[in-house]
C-alpha positions, -999 to 999 in steps of 0.1 A, spaced: 848 562 10 810 560 7 792 550 38 762 527 41 746 509 71 733 474 73 703 461 93 707 424 100 737 402 98 720 369 89 724 350 56 719 379 33 734 406 55 766 386 60 767 381 22 765 418 17 795 423 40 814 396 22 809 413 -11 820 447 4 851 430 18 861 410 -12 850 431 -42 862 466 -34 880 470 -67 848 462 -86 828 486 -63 854 514 -68 850 510 -106 812 511 -104 807 536 -77 837 558 -83 849 552 -47 850 525 -21 819 514 -3 820 507 35 793 496 60 799 521 88 773 504 111 758 469 113 727 465 134 721 431 150 711 418 184 742 397 184 778 408 184 806 392 163 838 403 180 859 378 159 850 395 126 873 422 111 844 446 113 832 434 147 836 469 161 809 483 138 780 464 154 753 482 172 719 474 187 706 510 184 690 520 151 691 557 160 729 555 156 723 547 119 694 571 114 713 600 129 747 595 112 750 622 85 777 602 67 754 572 60 735 578 27 721 543 22 705 519 46 703 482 37 678 460 53 681 422 54 659 414 84 627 400 70 591 406 82 571 438 81 581 452 115 604 466 126 616 468 89 588 492 79 593 516 108 631 517 102 625 521 64 602 551 71 627 567 95 656 562 72 638 578 42 625 607 64 661 612 74 670 616 37 687 582 33 680 558 5 667 524 16 676 491 -1 659 458 9 657 421 0 626 418 22 597 406 -1 572 406 28 579 443 34 577 453 -3 545 433 -9 528 448 21 541 484 21 558 490 -12 534 516 -25 537 537 7 575 535 8 579 543 -29 557 574 -25 576 585 6 610 580 -11 598 600 -42 586 628 -19 619 629 0 641 626 -31 658 593 -22 657 557 -35 636 528 -23 651 498 -41 643 461 -38 657 441 -67 666 412 -44 631 408 -31 621 386 -62 643 360 -77 673 364 -54 702 370 -78 681 370 -110 678 405 -124 641 407 -131 626 439 -115 649 464 -132 644 448 -167 606 447 -161 604 484 -151 631 497 -176 641 474 -204 606 463 -212 589 497 -208 581 498 -246 557 469 -240 523 465 -226 529 435 -203 504 407 -212 515 382 -186 541 373 -160 544 338 -148 571 322 -128 586 295 -106 592 319 -77 601 296 -48 632 272 -49 620 251 -20 588 240 -36 605 235 -70 631 212 -54 603 192 -37 583 189 -70 614 180 -89 622 151 -65 586 139 -68 588 139 -106 623 127 -111 626 102 -83 590 93 -74 593 106 -39 563 113 -17 558 149 -7 568 144 29 600 126 20 610 153 -5 603 180 21 624 162 47 653 160 22 649 197 14 651 205 51 682 183 56 699 201 27 690 236 41 666 244 12 636 244 35 631 260 69 621 240 100 587 255 96 582 254 58 547 269 58 555 301 39 571 281 11 549 250 7 516 269 12 525 294 -15 528 325 7 563 333 -4 555 330 -41 524 351 -36 544 380 -22 567 378 -52 540 377 -78 523 407 -61 556 427 -65 559 416 -102 523 424 -109 525 458 -91 553 468 -115 536 453 -146 502 469 -139 513 501 -120 490 493 -90 497 478 -56 484 443 -51 480 429 -16 489 392 -10 459 386 12 436 394 -18 453 369 -42 441 333 -45 469 312 -31 472 274 -29 503 254 -20 517 220 -30 508 200 1 480 182 -17 501 171 -47 505 133 -47 520 105 -67 489 100 -88 490 137 -99 526 133 -108 518 102 -129 490 117 -149 509 149 -155 538 129 -169 514 109 -192 499 142 -204 534 153 -214 540 180 -187 550 186 -152 536 202 -121 552 234 -108 541 259 -82 534 290 -104 528 326 -96 509 342 -125 496 376 -133 476 381 -166 460 410 -183 424 402 -192 406 413 -224 389 439 -203 422 453 -190 419 439 -155 446 419 -137 441 382 -129 465 369 -102 470 336 -86 495 312 -70 489 275 -73 503 242 -85 499 242 -123 502 216 -150 529 230 -172 531 217 -209 564 201 -218 570 226 -246 570 255 -221 604 265 -208 592 266 -172 586 229 -173 624 224 -176 634 245 -146 643 220 -119 658 219 -84 662 251 -64 663 273 -95 637 300 -102 625 314 -135 602 342 -145 585 344 -179 574 378 -191 552 382 -222 550 417 -237 529 428 -267 560 438 -287 588 417 -275 569 384 -271 580 360 -244 612 364 -225 626 342 -197 648 352 -167 664 322 -150 689 316 -122 694 310 -85 663 324 -67 679 325 -33 712 320 -15 736 341 4 758 356 -23 733 356 -53 708 376 -31 735 398 -17 747 405 -52 713 420 -61 713 440 -29 747 455 -36 737 463 -71 709 484 -57 733 501 -33 755 511 -63 724 526 -80 715 545 -49 750 559 -46 756 568 -82 723 577 -98 701 607 -89 669 597 -72 639 604 -94 659 593 -126 634 564 -128 596 568 -126 579 554 -95 571 518 -106 536 517 -90 511 536 -69 483 528 -45 459 500 -51 434 507 -79 400 496 -69 385 471 -93 417 463 -111 421 428 -95 398 403 -111 381 380 -87 396 345 -90 362 330 -96 360 350 -128 394 340 -142 393 315 -171 415 284 -173 415 247 -180 421 222 -153 434 186 -148 409 167 -127 411 133 -111 376 119 -104 364 87 -87 329 73 -84 317 82 -119 320 62 -151 343 78 -176 316 82 -202 295 101 -177 320 129 -172 311 146 -204 278 155 -188 295 176 -161 325 187 -181 315 192 -217 344 193 -242 367 176 -218 396 154 -229 399 121 -211 435 111 -202 426 76 -190 410 55 -163 427 32 -138 428 22 -102 392 35 -98 398 70 -110 396 89 -142 418 118 -152 407 145 -176 415 179 -189 385 203 -189 376 228 -216 384 264 -207 359 278 -182 359 303 -154 369 290 -120 334 297 -108 319 277 -136 343 249 -128 333 251 -91 296 246 -101 305 217 -124 324 200 -96 295 205 -72 272 188 -97 296 159 -101 298 155 -64 260 155 -61 259 127 -86 283 105 -65 316 117 -78 347 121 -56 370 149 -68 405 137 -59 424 166 -73 421 198 -94 452 214 -109 451 244 -132 467 241 -166 493 268 -175 481 277 -210 504 300 -230 
């Protein structure tokens, strides 16, 4: 019996234990032996569980057990997860995590340490829950120069926006429903302000570009300012609004990253991803555009990805894959102000025929209820900032600005 240890017995952790309990025949076939969690670390105790005697509150018990070869972390947050990851790796144990915050903040350090110590640091479940995306990106698509990665990376916000589009709900009402159904936390800030999606696009971009990207350096905007008028104009244009995490390779070879609500054309597959589902679109110079779709969170889908990494760590020699990324490369991340895009604007206080003065080459969508909607020509975000400032100085009121997801 192969021994692992589990840090955290919450939603994901208990899902890992459920898979270990129910799918042993599958694990024996894949790992060549049974897989057992010898220790489960949690502040709480669960004496009613069949494995209730394996709980501990002392991490050193796990670190110092020579029979444990893989430590699984399902706690969340950077600390104490980072400290325990380092101690596990230094003790010669592979470390598997679903913790996107840890990977986005400390992934380069832990990957380097794991390579030095000859063990695994694996984190498939940190992006997309049960969707297999990281391994295909770092292995199946390695013949490609990745041109772009764009995705719906947060199920909570996608559910909210779906309800706003499909049922005309206001943001607050859709959020309240998401909370009542368990799709949103009591404090939904990390989801609705885009922080969760930002961590995930940083992980994807780090693999795609081979350099660590820090979330605090990436332009991030949430969905709290999206309203019914934005929804109406987006529908008339023939698209929908989704919270998108995007990383693009520029003509100069730099990386342009951002997270924001984007106007997605109706012929883009991402526009049809609704509810709590996630999808990641990867464009390579050889393969073209591929789409990975499925449940982006949830107990068993996420635990499935975690256990998949455990099997890799138990059966494949560490170092059989190249380290997916290294430290941050200075100058690789393009400032958001220099990135080029089109935008949908809603403007009040200026006549429709005057808008061409500020936004040359724009396409007017229409004017009603005292506002005009338009799609700008492609420009850098900095150039658009300047044009918006000029429009405001002339008496314009910029009601909203939503980037267009161009293919």
